[in-house]
C-alpha positions in Angstrom: 0.0 0.0 0.0 1.3 3.4 -0.9 2.1 6.1 1.7 -0.5 8.4 0.1 -3.2 5.7 0.4 -2.3 5.3 4.0 -2.7 9.0 4.5 -6.2 8.9 3.0 -7.1 6.1 5.4 -5.8 8.0 8.3 -7.8 11.1 7.3 -11.0 9.0 7.1 -10.2 7.5 10.5 -9.6 11.0 11.9 -12.9 12.2 10.5 -14.7 9.2 12.1 -13.1 9.9 15.5 -14.0 13.6 15.3 -17.6 12.6 14.7 -17.6 10.3 17.6 -16.1 12.9 19.9 -18.7 15.4 18.7 -21.5 12.9 19.5 -20.1 12.3 23.0 -19.8 16.0 23.7 -23.4 16.8 22.4 -25.6 16.2 25.5 -28.8 15.4 23.5 -27.1 12.9 21.2 -25.1 11.4 24.1 -28.3 10.9 26.1 -30.0 9.2 23.2 -27.1 6.9 22.6 -26.8 6.0 26.3 -30.5 5.2 26.3 -29.8 2.8 23.4 -27.1 1.0 25.5 -23.9 2.7 24.2 -21.2 3.7 26.7 -20.5 7.3 26.3 -18.1 8.0 29.1 -14.6 7.4 27.5 -14.0 10.6 25.7 -10.4 10.5 26.9 -9.8 7.3 24.9 -11.2 8.9 21.8 -9.0 11.9 22.2 -5.9 9.8 22.8 -6.7 7.8 19.6 -7.2 11.1 17.7 -3.7 12.3 18.9 -2.1 9.0 17.8 -3.7 9.3 14.3 -2.8 13.0 13.9 0.8 12.2 14.7 0.9 10.0 11.7 -0.7 12.4 9.2 1.6 14.7 7.2 1.4 18.3 8.7 0.2 19.9 5.4 -2.6 17.3 5.1 -3.6 17.8 8.7 -3.7 21.5 8.3 -5.9 21.1 5.1 -8.2 18.8 7.0 -8.5 21.1 10.0 -9.2 24.1 7.7 -11.9 22.3 5.6 -13.5 20.7 8.6 -14.5 24.1 9.8 -16.8 24.4 6.8 -18.1 20.9 6.2 -19.3 18.1 8.5 -17.9 15.5 6.0 -14.5 16.8 5.2 -13.0 13.7 3.5 -15.1 12.0 0.9 -14.6 9.3 -1.7 -14.8 9.8 -5.5 -17.4 7.5 -6.9 -18.1 7.3 -10.7 -15.8 10.4 -11.2 -18.0 12.5 -8.8 -17.1 14.1 -5.5 -19.6 12.6 -3.1 -19.6 15.8 -1.1 -21.0 18.1 -3.8 -21.5 15.7 -6.7 -19.4 17.8 -9.0 -17.5 15.8 -11.7 -13.8 15.7 -10.9 -11.4 16.6 -13.7 -10.3 13.9 -16.0 -6.7 14.5 -15.0 -7.6 13.3 -11.4 -8.0 9.8 -12.8 -4.3 9.6 -13.3 -3.6 10.7 -9.7 -5.7 7.9 -8.0 -3.1 7.4 -5.4 -2.9 11.0 -4.4 -5.1 12.8 -1.9 -6.8 15.4 -4.0 -9.0 18.5 -3.3 -12.3 19.0 -5.0 -12.1 22.0 -7.2 -15.8 22.7 -6.6 -16.3 22.4 -2.8 -12.7 22.1 -1.5 -13.3 18.8 0.3 -10.5 16.3 0.5 -11.0 13.5 -2.0 -9.8 9.9 -2.1 -10.4 7.2 -4.6 -11.9 3.9 -3.7 
């Protein structure tokens, strides 16, 4: 597996952890999840896992992720059928040749990865 593909997987994992942390911190969502039987008291473990992941992501990618995540809930999205699944804009044909790179959607600015 290439280093860039590893970076994309780390960004997706980071996004998932950020969503879990947000759910635990939101009292309404946290209460609903507790009522369903989920444990919601280990936010420290989630934050530690986040720190471990961010340490493995290249600084420029992490900065891009942090910047874009202020605008969009889903910051890292896959390209499916040559479309950004964040805004559904067609990605440029030249992106097809960069499938192992972590790209940015020219339309919405989200971080793209190819599946």
